[in-house]
C-alpha positions as CSV (number, residue, x, y, z in Angstrom):
1,M,-3.9,-37.0,43.1
2,N,-4.4,-40.6,42.1
3,D,-7.1,-40.7,39.4
4,H,-7.4,-42.6,36.4
5,V,-5.9,-41.2,33.4
6,D,-8.5,-39.5,31.1
7,D,-8.1,-41.0,27.8
8,T,-10.0,-37.9,26.2
9,G,-7.9,-35.3,27.6
10,V,-5.3,-32.9,25.9
11,V,-2.4,-34.9,27.4
12,S,-2.6,-38.0,29.4
13,V,1.1,-39.1,29.5
14,V,4.4,-37.4,30.1
15,V,7.4,-39.3,29.4
16,L,11.1,-38.2,30.5
17,V,14.1,-39.8,29.1
18,A,17.9,-39.3,30.2
19,S,21.1,-40.7,30.4
20,A,24.6,-39.4,31.6
21,G,24.1,-36.1,33.5
22,G,20.1,-37.0,33.8
23,M,19.9,-36.7,37.9
24,G,20.3,-33.0,37.8
25,A,18.1,-32.5,34.9
26,L,15.4,-34.8,36.1
27,T,15.6,-33.0,39.5
28,A,15.0,-29.7,38.0
29,V,11.9,-30.7,35.7
30,L,10.0,-32.8,38.2
31,R,10.7,-30.0,40.8
32,A,8.9,-27.4,38.4
33,L,5.9,-29.8,37.6
34,P,2.6,-28.6,39.4
35,V,1.9,-31.0,42.1
36,D,-1.8,-31.3,41.0
37,L,-0.8,-31.9,37.2
38,P,-3.6,-34.3,35.9
39,V,-1.2,-36.6,34.0
40,S,0.9,-39.5,34.6
41,V,4.7,-39.1,34.5
42,L,7.0,-41.8,33.5
43,V,10.9,-41.4,34.0
44,Q,13.4,-43.7,32.2
45,Q,17.3,-43.2,32.5
46,H,20.0,-45.4,31.4
47,L,20.8,-46.9,34.7
48,G,22.8,-50.2,34.4
49,G,22.9,-52.1,37.8
50,H,23.9,-49.2,40.0
51,G,20.8,-47.1,40.1
52,S,18.7,-48.5,42.9
53,A,18.8,-45.1,44.7
54,L,17.3,-43.2,42.0
55,T,13.7,-42.9,43.4
56,M,14.7,-42.0,46.8
57,L,17.3,-39.3,45.6
58,L,14.4,-38.0,43.3
59,H,11.7,-37.9,46.3
60,K,14.4,-36.3,48.5
61,R,15.3,-33.5,46.1
62,T,11.9,-32.6,44.6
63,G,9.4,-33.4,47.8
64,R,7.4,-35.6,45.3
65,E,6.4,-39.2,45.8
66,V,8.6,-41.1,43.2
67,V,8.2,-44.9,43.1
68,W,9.7,-47.7,40.9
69,A,7.1,-49.0,38.2
70,T,6.0,-52.4,38.3
71,D,4.9,-54.5,35.5
72,G,1.4,-54.2,34.5
73,E,0.6,-51.3,36.8
74,E,-2.1,-48.8,35.8
75,L,-1.3,-45.3,34.8
76,L,-2.8,-42.8,37.5
77,A,-2.9,-39.0,37.3
78,G,-0.4,-37.4,39.5
79,R,1.9,-40.7,39.9
80,I,5.7,-40.5,39.0
81,L,6.7,-43.9,38.0
82,V,10.5,-44.8,37.2
83,C,11.9,-47.7,35.1
84,P,13.9,-49.7,37.5
85,P,17.4,-50.8,36.7
86,L,18.3,-53.4,34.1
87,A,14.6,-53.0,32.5
88,R,13.0,-51.0,30.0
89,M,9.5,-49.8,30.0
90,E,6.5,-49.3,27.4
91,V,3.1,-47.9,27.6
92,L,0.3,-50.2,26.7
93,P,-3.1,-48.9,25.1
94,D,-5.1,-50.4,28.0
95,G,-3.5,-47.8,30.1
96,T,-0.8,-49.8,32.1
97,V,2.9,-50.0,31.7
98,A,4.8,-53.2,30.8
99,L,8.5,-53.8,32.1
100,F,10.9,-56.0,30.2
101,D,14.2,-57.6,31.6
102,H,16.9,-55.7,29.9
103,R,19.4,-58.4,30.5
104,T,17.6,-60.6,28.2
105,G,17.1,-59.7,24.6
106,A,18.0,-56.1,25.7
107,L,17.6,-53.4,23.1
108,E,20.1,-50.9,22.0
109,H,17.9,-48.1,22.3
110,P,15.4,-48.5,24.9
111,H,14.4,-44.7,24.9
112,D,13.3,-45.3,21.5
113,A,11.2,-48.2,22.3
114,L,9.3,-46.4,25.1
115,F,8.5,-43.4,22.9
116,A,7.4,-45.5,20.1
117,S,5.0,-47.2,22.6
118,L,3.8,-44.1,23.8
119,A,2.8,-43.2,20.2
120,D,1.0,-46.2,19.7
121,A,-1.0,-46.0,23.0
122,V,-2.1,-42.4,23.3
123,G,-1.0,-40.8,20.1
124,A,-1.5,-36.8,20.2
125,R,-2.1,-36.9,24.2
126,G,1.5,-38.0,24.8
127,V,4.6,-35.6,25.6
128,A,8.0,-36.8,25.0
129,V,10.9,-35.0,26.8
130,V,14.5,-35.6,26.1
131,L,17.3,-34.6,28.6
132,S,20.9,-34.9,29.1
133,G,22.7,-38.0,27.9
134,M,25.2,-39.7,25.5
135,G,24.4,-41.1,22.3
136,R,21.2,-40.9,19.9
137,D,18.7,-43.0,21.9
138,G,15.2,-41.2,22.1
139,A,15.5,-39.3,18.6
140,A,14.0,-41.9,16.5
141,G,11.2,-42.6,19.2
142,A,10.6,-38.6,19.5
143,A,10.0,-38.7,15.6
144,A,7.4,-41.6,16.2
145,V,5.9,-39.4,19.0
146,Q,5.7,-36.3,16.5
147,A,4.2,-38.2,13.7
148,A,1.3,-39.3,15.8
149,G,0.5,-36.1,16.7
150,G,2.2,-35.8,20.1
151,F,4.3,-33.1,21.5
152,V,8.2,-33.3,21.6
153,I,10.4,-31.0,24.1
154,S,14.4,-31.3,23.9
155,Q,16.8,-29.8,26.3
156,D,18.7,-27.2,24.9
157,P,22.2,-28.7,24.3
158,D,23.8,-25.6,25.7
159,S,22.1,-26.3,29.0
160,A,22.8,-30.0,28.9
161,E,25.6,-31.8,31.0
162,Y,25.8,-34.1,28.3
163,A,24.6,-32.9,24.9
164,S,24.6,-35.8,22.4
165,M,20.8,-36.9,23.1
166,P,19.3,-33.4,23.1
167,T,21.1,-32.5,20.0
168,A,19.9,-35.9,18.3
169,A,16.2,-34.7,19.2
170,A,16.5,-31.1,18.8
171,P,15.6,-30.9,14.9
172,I,12.4,-33.2,15.7
173,A,11.1,-31.3,18.7
174,H,8.6,-28.7,18.7
175,L,10.4,-26.9,21.3
176,V,14.1,-26.7,22.3
177,L,14.2,-25.1,25.8
178,P,16.9,-24.3,28.7
179,L,16.4,-26.7,31.4
180,A,14.7,-24.4,33.7
181,E,12.0,-23.7,31.2
182,I,10.9,-27.4,30.5
183,G,8.9,-28.2,33.7
184,P,6.8,-24.8,33.4
185,M,6.4,-25.6,29.4
186,I,5.2,-29.2,30.1
187,A,2.2,-27.9,32.2
188,N,1.5,-25.2,29.6
189,V,1.1,-28.3,27.1
190,V,-1.0,-30.1,29.6
191,Y,-3.5,-27.4,30.4
192,G,-3.5,-26.3,26.5
193,R,-2.1,-22.8,27.0
194,P,-0.6,-20.9,24.2
195,L,2.9,-22.1,23.3
196,P,5.7,-20.1,21.8
197,R,6.8,-21.2,18.2
198,P,9.5,-23.7,18.0
199,R,13.1,-22.3,17.4
200,S,13.2,-24.6,14.1
201,E,9.8,-23.0,13.1
202,I,10.9,-19.4,13.7
203,E,14.1,-20.0,11.4
204,A,12.0,-21.6,8.7
205,T,9.5,-18.9,8.5
206,D,12.0,-16.1,8.7
207,W,14.0,-17.6,6.0
208,L,11.1,-18.3,3.9
209,F,9.2,-14.8,4.3
210,R,12.4,-13.0,4.6
211,G,11.2,-10.0,2.6
212,S,10.6,-6.3,4.0
213,G,7.1,-5.8,2.3
214,E,3.9,-5.7,4.2
215,V,2.7,-9.1,3.1
216,E,5.9,-11.0,4.2
217,R,5.7,-9.3,7.4
218,L,2.4,-10.6,8.0
219,L,3.1,-14.2,6.8
220,R,5.8,-14.3,9.5
221,A,3.4,-13.4,12.1
222,V,1.1,-16.4,10.9
223,D,0.7,-19.3,13.3
224,W,1.1,-21.6,10.5
225,A,0.7,-24.8,13.1
226,A,-2.9,-23.7,13.3
227,T,-3.5,-23.7,9.8
228,P,-4.2,-26.7,7.2
229,L,-0.6,-26.3,5.9
230,G,0.9,-26.9,9.3
231,P,4.3,-25.5,10.4
232,V,6.5,-23.9,7.8
233,S,9.3,-26.2,8.8
234,R,7.4,-29.3,7.5
235,W,6.2,-27.9,4.3
236,P,7.1,-29.8,1.2
237,E,10.0,-28.4,-0.9
238,V,7.6,-27.7,-3.8
239,L,5.4,-25.4,-1.8
240,R,8.2,-23.5,-0.4
241,A,9.5,-23.0,-3.8
242,M,6.4,-21.9,-5.2
243,V,5.9,-19.4,-2.3
244,R,9.3,-17.9,-2.8
245,T,8.9,-17.5,-6.3
246,T,5.6,-15.7,-5.8
247,L,7.0,-13.4,-3.3
248,D,9.9,-12.5,-5.5
249,S,7.7,-11.8,-8.5
250,G,6.9,-8.5,-9.9
251,Y,3.6,-9.5,-11.1
252,P,0.6,-10.0,-8.9
253,M,0.7,-13.8,-8.0
254,A,-0.8,-16.3,-5.5
255,V,-0.5,-19.9,-4.5
256,W,-3.6,-21.7,-3.6
257,W,-2.5,-24.7,-2.0
258,G,-4.2,-28.2,-1.3
259,P,-7.8,-29.1,-2.1
260,E,-8.8,-26.5,0.5
261,L,-6.7,-23.8,-1.9
262,I,-5.1,-22.0,1.1
263,Q,-3.9,-19.0,-0.2
264,I,-0.6,-17.0,-0.1
265,Y,0.0,-14.2,-2.3
266,N,2.4,-11.3,-2.6
267,D,2.1,-7.4,-2.1
268,R,1.0,-6.7,-5.6
269,W,-1.9,-9.3,-5.6
270,R,-3.3,-7.1,-2.9
271,Q,-5.0,-4.9,-5.2
272,F,-7.6,-7.6,-5.9
273,L,-8.4,-7.9,-2.2
274,G,-9.0,-4.5,-1.0
275,T,-9.2,-3.5,2.8
276,T,-12.2,-6.0,3.6
277,K,-10.7,-9.1,2.4
278,H,-6.7,-8.2,3.3
279,P,-5.1,-9.5,5.4
280,R,-7.7,-12.0,6.5
281,A,-7.3,-13.8,3.1
282,L,-3.8,-14.9,4.1
283,A,-3.5,-18.4,4.9
284,G,-7.5,-18.3,4.3
285,R,-9.6,-20.6,2.2
286,A,-10.0,-19.0,-1.5
287,A,-13.8,-20.3,-1.7
288,Q,-14.3,-18.1,1.7
289,T,-12.4,-15.1,0.3
290,W,-14.2,-14.9,-2.9
291,P,-17.9,-16.0,-2.6
292,E,-19.0,-13.5,-5.1
293,L,-16.9,-15.1,-7.6
294,W,-16.9,-18.7,-6.7
295,S,-19.5,-19.9,-9.1
296,F,-17.3,-18.9,-11.9
297,V,-13.9,-19.4,-10.3
298,G,-14.4,-22.6,-8.6
299,P,-15.1,-24.8,-11.5
300,M,-12.0,-23.3,-13.1
301,T,-9.8,-24.3,-10.0
302,Q,-11.3,-27.7,-10.0
303,A,-10.3,-28.5,-13.5
304,V,-6.7,-27.4,-12.8
305,L,-6.8,-29.8,-9.6
306,T,-8.6,-32.9,-11.1
307,R,-7.2,-32.6,-14.6
308,G,-4.0,-30.7,-14.5
309,E,-5.3,-28.1,-17.1
310,C,-4.3,-24.6,-17.1
311,A,-7.3,-22.1,-17.1
312,G,-7.8,-18.5,-17.4
313,G,-9.3,-15.5,-19.4
314,E,-8.3,-12.1,-21.0
315,N,-10.0,-9.1,-19.7
316,M,-12.6,-11.1,-18.1
317,P,-15.5,-9.1,-16.5
318,M,-15.9,-9.6,-12.6
319,L,-17.9,-8.1,-9.9
320,M,-15.6,-8.2,-7.1
321,E,-16.4,-7.1,-3.4
322,R,-13.7,-5.2,-1.9
323,D,-13.8,-2.0,0.2
324,G,-17.3,-2.7,1.2
325,L,-18.4,-2.2,-2.5
326,L,-19.2,-4.7,-5.2
327,E,-16.9,-3.1,-7.9
328,E,-16.6,-3.8,-11.6
329,V,-13.1,-5.4,-12.2
330,F,-11.7,-6.6,-15.6
331,A,-8.5,-9.0,-15.2
332,T,-6.4,-10.9,-17.6
333,F,-5.3,-14.0,-15.4
334,T,-4.1,-17.8,-15.6
335,Y,-4.4,-20.7,-13.3
336,S,-1.5,-22.9,-13.6
337,P,-1.2,-26.4,-11.8
338,I,1.6,-27.0,-9.1
339,T,2.9,-30.7,-9.3
340,D,5.2,-32.7,-6.8
341,A,7.8,-35.0,-7.7
342,S,5.5,-37.8,-8.6
343,G,3.3,-35.5,-11.1
344,T,0.5,-35.1,-8.7
345,V,-1.3,-31.9,-8.9
346,V,-1.1,-30.1,-5.2
347,G,-2.0,-26.7,-5.8
348,V,-2.9,-23.7,-8.2
349,H,-0.4,-21.0,-9.1
350,N,-2.7,-17.9,-9.8
351,T,-1.1,-15.1,-12.0
352,A,-3.1,-12.1,-12.7
353,L,-3.2,-8.5,-14.1
354,D,-5.9,-5.9,-13.4
355,T,-6.9,-4.4,-16.6
356,T,-10.0,-2.5,-15.4
357,A,-8.5,1.0,-15.9
358,T,-7.8,0.3,-19.6
359,I,-11.2,-1.4,-20.3
360,V,-13.3,1.0,-18.4
361,G,-11.3,4.0,-19.7
362,E,-11.8,2.9,-23.2
363,R,-15.4,2.5,-22.6
364,R,-15.8,5.8,-21.1
365,M,-14.0,7.5,-23.7
366,R,-16.6,5.8,-26.1
367,T,-19.4,7.2,-24.0
368,L,-18.0,10.8,-24.0
369,R,-17.5,10.5,-27.8
370,A,-20.9,9.1,-28.4
371,V,-22.5,12.0,-26.0
372,A,-20.3,14.7,-27.9
373,T,-21.5,13.4,-31.3
374,A,-25.0,13.1,-30.4
375,T,-25.2,16.5,-29.1
376,A,-23.1,18.5,-31.5
377,Q,-26.2,18.9,-33.8
378,A,-28.6,19.9,-31.2
379,T,-30.4,23.1,-31.7
380,S,-31.7,23.6,-28.3
381,P,-30.8,23.0,-24.5
382,Q,-33.9,20.7,-24.7
383,R,-32.6,18.8,-27.3
384,A,-29.2,18.6,-26.3
385,C,-30.5,16.9,-23.0
386,V,-32.6,14.3,-24.8
387,L,-29.7,13.3,-27.1
388,A,-27.3,13.4,-24.2
389,A,-29.6,11.0,-22.2
390,E,-30.1,8.6,-24.9
391,A,-26.2,8.2,-25.3
392,L,-25.7,7.8,-21.8
393,A,-28.4,5.1,-21.7
394,T,-26.4,2.9,-23.8
395,E,-23.6,2.4,-21.2
396,P,-25.7,1.4,-18.0
397,A,-22.5,0.1,-16.5
398,D,-20.7,3.5,-16.0
399,V,-24.1,5.3,-15.8
400,P,-26.7,3.4,-14.3
401,F,-29.1,6.5,-14.5
402,A,-29.0,10.3,-15.7
403,L,-31.4,13.1,-15.3
404,F,-31.0,16.3,-16.8
405,Y,-33.1,19.3,-15.6
406,L,-33.3,22.9,-16.8
407,L,-33.8,25.8,-14.8
408,D,-36.1,28.6,-15.4
409,H,-34.3,32.1,-15.3
410,P,-35.7,32.9,-11.7
411,R,-34.3,29.6,-10.6
412,R,-37.5,28.6,-8.9
413,Q,-38.2,25.5,-10.8
414,A,-36.2,22.8,-12.6
415,Q,-37.9,21.0,-15.4
416,L,-36.8,17.5,-16.5
417,A,-35.4,17.5,-20.0
418,G,-33.8,14.3,-20.3
419,A,-33.6,10.9,-18.6
420,A,-31.7,7.6,-18.8
421,G,-32.4,4.6,-16.7
422,L,-35.4,6.0,-15.1
423,A,-38.8,6.6,-16.4
424,A,-39.5,10.2,-16.7
425,G,-42.4,11.2,-14.4
426,S,-41.6,8.7,-11.6
427,A,-40.7,9.5,-8.0
428,P,-37.1,9.5,-8.8
429,A,-37.4,11.5,-12.0
430,P,-40.2,14.0,-11.5
431,H,-41.2,16.3,-14.6
432,L,-40.9,19.4,-12.4
433,M,-39.2,20.3,-9.2
434,N,-40.0,23.3,-7.0
435,L,-36.8,24.7,-5.8
436,R,-38.6,26.6,-3.0
437,S,-39.8,23.6,-1.3
438,G,-38.1,22.0,1.2
439,D,-39.5,18.4,0.1
440,I,-37.9,17.6,-3.4
441,A,-36.6,14.6,-4.8
442,W,-32.8,16.1,-5.4
443,P,-30.9,18.6,-3.6
444,L,-30.6,21.1,-6.3
445,P,-30.7,24.3,-4.2
446,A,-27.6,23.1,-2.2
447,L,-25.6,22.9,-5.7
448,L,-27.1,26.3,-6.8
449,R,-25.9,27.9,-3.6
450,D,-22.4,26.5,-4.5
451,A,-22.7,28.1,-8.0
452,A,-23.7,31.2,-6.7
453,E,-20.9,31.3,-4.1
454,G,-18.4,30.1,-7.0
455,T,-17.3,27.0,-4.9
456,A,-19.2,24.5,-7.0
457,G,-16.3,23.8,-9.2
458,K,-13.8,23.3,-6.2
459,R,-15.4,19.9,-5.4
460,A,-16.8,16.9,-7.0
461,G,-20.3,17.7,-6.7
462,L,-22.6,16.3,-3.9
463,M,-22.7,12.6,-3.0
464,I,-26.2,11.5,-2.2
465,D,-25.7,8.3,-0.3
466,D,-29.5,7.5,0.9
467,L,-31.0,6.5,-2.4
468,T,-32.8,3.5,-0.7
469,E,-34.0,5.7,2.1
470,R,-35.1,8.1,-0.6
471,F,-36.8,6.0,-2.8
472,G,-37.1,2.5,-1.3
473,G,-37.6,-0.2,-4.4
474,L,-38.5,2.7,-6.9
475,L,-35.0,2.3,-8.3
476,A,-35.3,-1.4,-9.1
477,P,-35.8,-0.9,-12.8
478,V,-32.3,0.7,-13.0
479,P,-30.4,-1.4,-15.4
480,T,-27.7,-3.0,-13.6
481,P,-25.1,-5.7,-14.9
482,P,-26.0,-9.6,-14.0
483,G,-25.1,-10.0,-10.2
484,A,-24.6,-6.4,-9.4
485,H,-26.4,-4.6,-6.6
486,P,-29.1,-2.0,-7.4
487,P,-27.4,1.4,-7.2
488,H,-27.1,2.8,-3.7
489,S,-25.7,6.5,-4.1
490,A,-26.1,9.2,-6.6
491,L,-23.9,12.2,-7.5
492,H,-24.9,15.7,-8.5
493,P,-21.7,16.9,-10.7
494,P,-20.8,20.8,-10.7
495,P,-22.8,22.8,-12.8
496,Q,-20.0,23.6,-15.4
497,Y,-19.5,20.6,-17.1
498,P,-19.6,16.7,-16.8
499,A,-16.4,15.6,-18.3
500,W,-14.9,15.1,-14.7
501,L,-16.7,12.1,-14.3
502,W,-14.3,10.1,-16.2
503,Q,-11.3,11.6,-14.5
504,R,-9.0,8.8,-12.6
505,D,-8.6,11.1,-9.6
506,R,-12.2,11.6,-8.9
507,K,-12.5,9.0,-6.2
508,P,-16.2,9.2,-5.7
509,W,-16.5,8.0,-9.3
510,A,-13.5,6.1,-10.5
511,G,-13.9,2.4,-9.7
512,R,-17.1,2.6,-7.9
513,R,-20.6,1.1,-8.6
514,C,-22.1,4.6,-8.0
515,V,-24.9,6.4,-9.8
516,V,-24.7,9.8,-11.6
517,M,-27.4,12.3,-11.9
518,T,-26.5,15.3,-14.0
519,A,-28.1,18.6,-14.2
520,A,-28.0,21.1,-17.0
521,F,-28.0,24.5,-15.9
522,T,-27.6,26.4,-19.2
523,G,-30.0,29.1,-20.3
524,G,-32.3,29.0,-23.3
525,D,-29.7,30.3,-25.6
526,G,-26.7,28.4,-24.5
527,V,-26.2,26.1,-27.4
528,E,-26.5,29.0,-29.6
529,R,-23.6,31.0,-27.8
530,R,-21.5,28.0,-28.3
531,R,-22.0,27.8,-32.0
532,Q,-21.3,31.4,-32.3
533,H,-18.1,31.1,-30.4
534,R,-17.1,28.3,-32.5
535,R,-17.6,30.3,-35.8
536,R,-15.8,33.0,-34.3
537,T,-12.7,30.9,-33.4
538,A,-12.7,28.5,-36.3
539,P,-9.7,28.8,-38.7
540,P,-10.1,30.0,-42.1
541,S,-11.4,27.6,-44.8
542,R,-8.4,26.1,-46.9
543,T,-10.4,26.6,-50.0
544,S,-11.0,30.4,-49.7
545,P,-8.4,32.8,-50.6
546,V,-6.8,34.7,-48.0
547,R,-6.8,38.2,-48.7
548,P,-3.7,40.5,-47.6
549,P,-4.9,43.5,-45.4
550,R,-5.1,46.6,-47.3
551,P,-2.5,49.6,-46.6
552,R,-3.8,52.5,-44.5
553,T,-3.5,55.7,-46.0
554,R,-3.9,59.1,-44.5
555,P,-7.0,61.2,-45.5
556,G,-6.4,63.8,-48.3
557,R,-3.3,62.0,-49.7
558,R,-3.2,60.0,-52.8
559,G,-0.5,57.4,-52.8
């Protein structure tokens, strides 16, 4: 193949450099390269004046066409050009090579000059390979190739006949490989195949994410070179320090780095993400992870990045999507600027505490107290249902709607006695339900069967997940917080009592944007029976004297 080098491909030029011990290394690499590799291969070795047989020896040992380069020669795919003795070679932007007489104005490091010209001419489409040799020639030039986006491979010093040159280039190289692996790896780079992580990257990643937690295990597996942050081995010290501080913290923390706010967080931060956002959020952009919050969070982070101001809030209410549901969450958080040595803001440090359990727990206790206070003086079941519905209507965030039905004694009909959040008489809240009918709004018969069989108290009621299918848009009037979705599910609680709704271990309720439908199953004299029970069990009044019991006497005897 002698086609022109494609200046738009992934790789167009591969340069191999060597010095002492280079013959064996060059032979092994060239022999392993595919014959139809679509790149130009340049070879330069410290030859002095006694290397005139190099091309002949390489051709004989590899079976490949290997020729001396000439000044101004065009780079052609499939050609192997070798720099002549007493000369040095450079790659020019026009796709040709230039030769310079090494005896006049000779450079101390010709390999550095060749690699630097490769970086200038082809940038990211160049591959630099450092093989066996003495000294440090090639290390500085390899750094230039790396900086230009090219790929650098160094022979493993342990496999080199002379280790000085590979040792100097190893810290810069993307990959440090045994000699036998270099040829196949060059082909993988040229063809754009997946590559192993460099040893330096593995070491940097393992050190920075050295913990045993789930998040740190996931962080070690991330291909950071494919993210906007780049390889961990090249991260600035301030980023590595902030990441380590975050991972070591006992509080939920996250680092949002750079203008794209790339996220790294610790195990305790996971509680904010749920199963739908984690682990996709790792190394992801914050705006893409939190679209439902970004109209609120975005301006705050921009203030931190542009003005270096801290931002945050205490017990801030949010509607956060996680585990497939839009949940009400309260959080106390701070956004702090991360600055580099020059004082430039380079990221945001996010510390947060989830205060939902405290805030919602207090609110629900207020609701329970309101219901208890409102119904304490009710003189009938009907009145108790009305008062309970009115009390529940004050907290639509916890109970978007509630319906109270009373049953007749044959349990054939259920009559609406109280409604909160829905209009009485609407399709979801009919005044009367015939329990013998197979087509009723709510599955009361199933709950009654549980009550009759004594199993109602053993489960958390009946979850109804098809409100949209049952009622369509008829639930639209239900009050919901701004930005929240209309309720999509309802719950028939057990008939004994409704206090279970606020117990933390009731997963169908706790932390969910669900809807509750409550039903009263008491008879007409239920309230009165409870009052009588309170009178019988009430302690004696403190203002009434307590009379001692009269002694018992036998009939017919006077004492």
